[in-house]
MIZABA-479770 format. One record per atom (N, C-alpha, C): residue number from 1; residue in three letters; atom name; x, y, z. Coordinates in pm, whole numbers, plus 50000, padded with zeros to 5 digits. Each point is the difference from the previous one (the first is absolute). Example, Ala and Ser with C-alpha at 12.3 -4.5 7.8 and 13.67 -1.06 7.14 Angstrom:
REM MIZABA-479770
{site 1,"ALA","N",{51319,49431,50780}}
{site 1,"ALA","CA",{49911,50119,50000}}
{site 1,"ALA","C",{50090,50120,50000}}
{site 2,"SER","N",{49965,50105,49928}}
{site 2,"SER","CA",{50082,50119,50006}}
{site 2,"SER","C",{49923,50109,50073}}
//
This chain:
REM MIZABA-479770
{site 1,"MET","N",{45337,15533,70469}}
{site 1,"MET","CA",{50037,50018,49859}}
{site 1,"MET","C",{50120,49904,49974}}
{site 2,"ARG","N",{50007,49958,49894}}
{site 2,"ARG","CA",{50126,49906,49953}}
{site 2,"ARG","C",{50097,50068,49942}}
{site 3,"SER","N",{50110,49967,50019}}
{site 3,"SER","CA",{50091,50062,49921}}
{site 3,"SER","C",{50067,49902,49899}}
{site 4,"ALA","N",{50031,50030,49863}}
{site 4,"ALA","CA",{50056,49917,49910}}
{site 4,"ALA","C",{50127,50046,49966}}
{site 5,"PRO","N",{50099,49899,49969}}
{site 5,"PRO","CA",{50137,50042,49977}}
{site 5,"PRO","C",{50008,50088,49863}}
{site 6,"VAL","N",{50073,50090,50011}}
{site 6,"VAL","CA",{50019,50089,49896}}
{site 6,"VAL","C",{50102,49933,49907}}
{site 7,"LEU","N",{49965,50007,49849}}
{site 7,"LEU","CA",{50097,49953,49924}}
{site 7,"LEU","C",{50100,50108,49960}}
{site 8,"ASP","N",{50137,49956,49993}}
{site 8,"ASP","CA",{50108,50113,49970}}
{site 8,"ASP","C",{50028,49997,49834}}
{site 9,"ARG","N",{49938,50100,49971}}
{site 9,"ARG","CA",{49986,49995,49843}}
{site 9,"ARG","C",{50136,50029,49936}}
{site 10,"ASP","N",{50121,50058,50089}}
{site 10,"ASP","CA",{50108,50013,49951}}
{site 10,"ASP","C",{50093,49889,49991}}
{site 11,"LYS","N",{49958,49915,50071}}
{site 11,"LYS","CA",{50089,49864,50002}}
{site 11,"LYS","C",{49948,49893,49905}}
{site 12,"PRO","N",{50059,49943,49901}}
{site 12,"PRO","CA",{49938,49932,49923}}
{site 12,"PRO","C",{49982,49862,50066}}
{site 13,"PRO","N",{49906,49908,49967}}
{site 13,"PRO","CA",{49935,49866,50075}}
{site 13,"PRO","C",{50140,49900,50000}}
{site 14,"GLU","N",{49987,49934,50078}}
{site 14,"GLU","CA",{50126,49910,49998}}
{site 14,"GLU","C",{49959,49879,49884}}
{site 15,"PRO","N",{50071,49958,49938}}
{site 15,"PRO","CA",{49975,49904,49876}}
{site 15,"PRO","C",{49981,49857,50086}}
{site 16,"GLU","N",{49911,49922,49958}}
{site 16,"GLU","CA",{49980,49884,50040}}
{site 16,"GLU","C",{50107,49901,49955}}
{site 17,"ILE","N",{50063,49889,50068}}
{site 17,"ILE","CA",{50083,49932,49970}}
{site 17,"ILE","C",{49963,49872,49910}}
{site 18,"PRO","N",{50043,49990,49880}}
{site 18,"PRO","CA",{49948,49884,49931}}
{site 18,"PRO","C",{50061,49864,50048}}
{site 19,"PRO","N",{49947,49902,49981}}
{site 19,"PRO","CA",{50026,49862,50054}}
{site 19,"PRO","C",{50139,49976,49917}}
{site 20,"LYS","N",{50090,49923,50069}}
{site 20,"LYS","CA",{50134,49972,49920}}
{site 20,"LYS","C",{49967,49892,49893}}
{site 21,"PRO","N",{50068,50021,49910}}
{site 21,"PRO","CA",{49987,49887,49875}}
{site 21,"PRO","C",{50079,49880,50062}}
{site 22,"THR","N",{49949,49879,49966}}
{site 22,"THR","CA",{50046,49885,50053}}
{site 22,"THR","C",{50148,49971,49932}}
{site 23,"GLY","N",{50000,50059,49866}}
{site 23,"GLY","CA",{50120,49955,49902}}
{site 23,"GLY","C",{49962,49875,49954}}
{site 24,"THR","N",{49895,49922,50015}}
{site 24,"THR","CA",{49968,49864,49927}}
{site 24,"THR","C",{49878,50031,49934}}
{site 25,"SER","N",{49995,49930,49874}}
{site 25,"SER","CA",{49885,50008,49913}}
{site 25,"SER","C",{49902,49911,50057}}
{site 26,"ALA","N",{49871,50027,49958}}
{site 26,"ALA","CA",{49900,49889,50067}}
{site 26,"ALA","C",{50024,49859,49938}}
{site 27,"GLY","N",{49978,49922,50080}}
{site 27,"GLY","CA",{50028,49860,49964}}
{site 27,"GLY","C",{49942,49929,49883}}
{site 28,"LEU","N",{50018,49869,49939}}
{site 28,"LEU","CA",{49922,49961,49921}}
{site 28,"LEU","C",{49875,49969,50031}}
{site 29,"ALA","N",{49966,49934,50122}}
{site 29,"ALA","CA",{49875,49958,50069}}
{site 29,"ALA","C",{49925,50114,50012}}
{site 30,"HIS","N",{50045,50130,50051}}
{site 30,"HIS","CA",{49923,50117,50032}}
{site 30,"HIS","C",{49940,50040,49860}}
{site 31,"ARG","N",{50074,49999,49900}}
{site 31,"ARG","CA",{49976,50069,49875}}
{site 31,"ARG","C",{49880,49903,49920}}
{site 32,"ALA","N",{50036,49870,50015}}
{site 32,"ALA","CA",{49900,49906,49963}}
{site 32,"ALA","C",{49870,50005,50061}}
{site 33,"GLY","N",{49992,50009,50136}}
{site 33,"GLY","CA",{49884,50026,50081}}
{site 33,"GLY","C",{49935,50110,49952}}
{site 34,"ALA","N",{50046,50110,49996}}
{site 34,"ALA","CA",{49927,50122,49949}}
{site 34,"ALA","C",{49960,50011,49860}}
{site 35,"PHE","N",{50074,49926,49915}}
{site 35,"PHE","CA",{49946,49956,49840}}
{site 35,"PHE","C",{49880,49929,50029}}
{site 36,"PHE","N",{49988,49890,50073}}
{site 36,"PHE","CA",{49904,49919,50022}}
{site 36,"PHE","C",{49876,50053,50036}}
{site 37,"LEU","N",{50006,50107,50126}}
{site 37,"LEU","CA",{49894,50054,50048}}
{site 37,"LEU","C",{49943,50099,49910}}
{site 38,"ARG","N",{50091,50072,49931}}
{site 38,"ARG","CA",{49960,50103,49902}}
{site 38,"ARG","C",{49894,49936,49871}}
{site 39,"GLU","N",{50044,49889,49962}}
{site 39,"GLU","CA",{49942,49915,49901}}
{site 39,"GLU","C",{49876,49942,50062}}
{site 40,"LEU","N",{49988,49978,50103}}
{site 40,"LEU","CA",{49859,49941,50067}}
{site 40,"LEU","C",{49927,50120,49999}}
{site 41,"ARG","N",{50021,50110,50051}}
{site 41,"ARG","CA",{49926,50116,50012}}
{site 41,"ARG","C",{49937,50056,49871}}
{site 42,"GLU","N",{50077,49970,49892}}
{site 42,"GLU","CA",{49970,50040,49865}}
{site 42,"GLU","C",{49909,49901,49941}}
{site 43,"MET","N",{49987,49865,50048}}
{site 43,"MET","CA",{49918,49901,49947}}
{site 43,"MET","C",{49860,50011,50070}}
{site 44,"LEU","N",{50009,50043,50114}}
{site 44,"LEU","CA",{49869,50018,50093}}
{site 44,"LEU","C",{49881,50055,49901}}
{site 45,"PRO","N",{50004,50135,49958}}
{site 45,"PRO","CA",{49871,50036,49962}}
{site 45,"PRO","C",{49939,49924,49865}}
{site 46,"PRO","N",{50094,49978,49918}}
{site 46,"PRO","CA",{49947,49921,49895}}
{site 46,"PRO","C",{49946,49857,50028}}
{site 47,"THR","N",{50050,49938,50111}}
{site 47,"THR","CA",{49961,49862,50045}}
{site 47,"THR","C",{49869,50024,50068}}
{site 48,"ILE","N",{49972,50082,50058}}
{site 48,"ILE","CA",{49862,50046,50079}}
{site 48,"ILE","C",{49905,50029,49896}}
{site 49,"PHE","N",{50038,50077,49903}}
{site 49,"PHE","CA",{49886,50038,49889}}
{site 49,"PHE","C",{49966,49878,49929}}
{site 50,"PHE","N",{50085,49913,49939}}
{site 50,"PHE","CA",{49957,49874,49937}}
{site 50,"PHE","C",{49953,49911,50093}}
{site 51,"PHE","N",{50027,49995,50146}}
{site 51,"PHE","CA",{49916,49892,50072}}
{site 51,"PHE","C",{49865,50047,50019}}
{site 52,"ILE","N",{49972,50141,50032}}
{site 52,"ILE","CA",{49857,50030,50009}}
{site 52,"ILE","C",{49922,49993,49849}}
{site 53,"GLY","N",{50058,50034,49896}}
{site 53,"GLY","CA",{49944,49978,49872}}
{site 53,"GLY","C",{49981,49866,49968}}
{site 54,"PHE","N",{50066,49910,50039}}
{site 54,"PHE","CA",{49995,49856,49966}}
{site 54,"PHE","C",{49880,49924,50104}}
{site 55,"ASN","N",{49981,50066,50106}}
{site 55,"ASN","CA",{49907,49964,50093}}
{site 55,"ASN","C",{49849,50048,49951}}
{site 56,"LEU","N",{50016,50133,49942}}
{site 56,"LEU","CA",{49867,50058,49948}}
{site 56,"LEU","C",{49956,49895,49881}}
{site 57,"ILE","N",{50095,49970,49924}}
{site 57,"ILE","CA",{49958,49918,49868}}
{site 57,"ILE","C",{49939,49868,50045}}
{site 58,"VAL","N",{50050,49931,50114}}
{site 58,"VAL","CA",{49950,49876,50054}}
{site 58,"VAL","C",{49869,50039,50061}}
{site 59,"LEU","N",{49984,50089,50067}}
{site 59,"LEU","CA",{49877,50051,50071}}
{site 59,"LEU","C",{49896,49997,49882}}
{site 60,"THR","N",{50008,50105,49920}}
{site 60,"THR","CA",{49928,50014,49890}}
{site 60,"THR","C",{49955,49867,49916}}
{site 61,"ARG","N",{50089,49908,49957}}
{site 61,"ARG","CA",{49977,49865,49959}}
{site 61,"ARG","C",{49906,49939,50084}}
{site 62,"ALA","N",{50049,49983,50122}}
{site 62,"ALA","CA",{49916,49911,50076}}
{site 62,"ALA","C",{49854,50043,50032}}
{site 63,"LEU","N",{49955,50144,49991}}
{site 63,"LEU","CA",{49886,50071,49999}}
{site 63,"LEU","C",{49937,49950,49895}}
{site 64,"ARG","N",{50050,50016,49869}}
{site 64,"ARG","CA",{49938,49982,49889}}
{site 64,"ARG","C",{49971,49859,49980}}
{site 65,"LEU","N",{50071,49919,50055}}
{site 65,"LEU","CA",{49977,49847,49962}}
{site 65,"LEU","C",{49887,49961,50107}}
{site 66,"ARG","N",{50010,50064,50129}}
{site 66,"ARG","CA",{49865,49986,50100}}
{site 66,"ARG","C",{49881,50035,49931}}
{site 67,"HIS","N",{49989,50087,49929}}
{site 67,"HIS","CA",{49874,50084,49954}}
{site 67,"HIS","C",{49956,49902,49886}}
{site 68,"THR","N",{50092,49946,49937}}
{site 68,"THR","CA",{49950,49904,49866}}
{site 68,"THR","C",{49964,49865,50051}}
{site 69,"GLY","N",{50056,49965,50123}}
{site 69,"GLY","CA",{49961,49854,50065}}
{site 69,"GLY","C",{50127,49891,49980}}
{site 70,"HIS","N",{50096,50049,49942}}
{site 70,"HIS","CA",{50122,49932,49973}}
{site 70,"HIS","C",{50080,49973,50116}}
{site 71,"THR","N",{50061,49897,50035}}
{site 71,"THR","CA",{50100,50021,50102}}
{site 71,"THR","C",{50137,50018,49964}}
{site 72,"GLY","N",{50032,49992,49879}}
{site 72,"GLY","CA",{50119,50024,49944}}
{site 72,"GLY","C",{50084,49879,49982}}
{site 73,"CYS","N",{49966,49884,50059}}
{site 73,"CYS","CA",{50073,49874,49999}}
{site 73,"CYS","C",{49961,49926,49880}}
{site 74,"VAL","N",{50089,49936,49928}}
{site 74,"VAL","CA",{49999,49926,49872}}
{site 74,"VAL","C",{49976,49859,50057}}
{site 75,"GLN","N",{49879,49931,49930}}
{site 75,"GLN","CA",{49980,49863,50041}}
{site 75,"GLN","C",{50018,49910,49884}}
//
């Protein structure tokens, strides 16, 4: 049989010590890097959407031209 420690309910839990503030604000490079990463993350979904959509249009056009016997090249 195992014994588990009994919690003392009369004694409040000891608070965790928060990290000490450094007293300095984030530097310009850190803020600029955070801004750049945030903008890249926001740009990614529409970029992927339009990349896939454009390639579907190109594929559809190539299949239609192949079906009609045209190569798509102008001579």
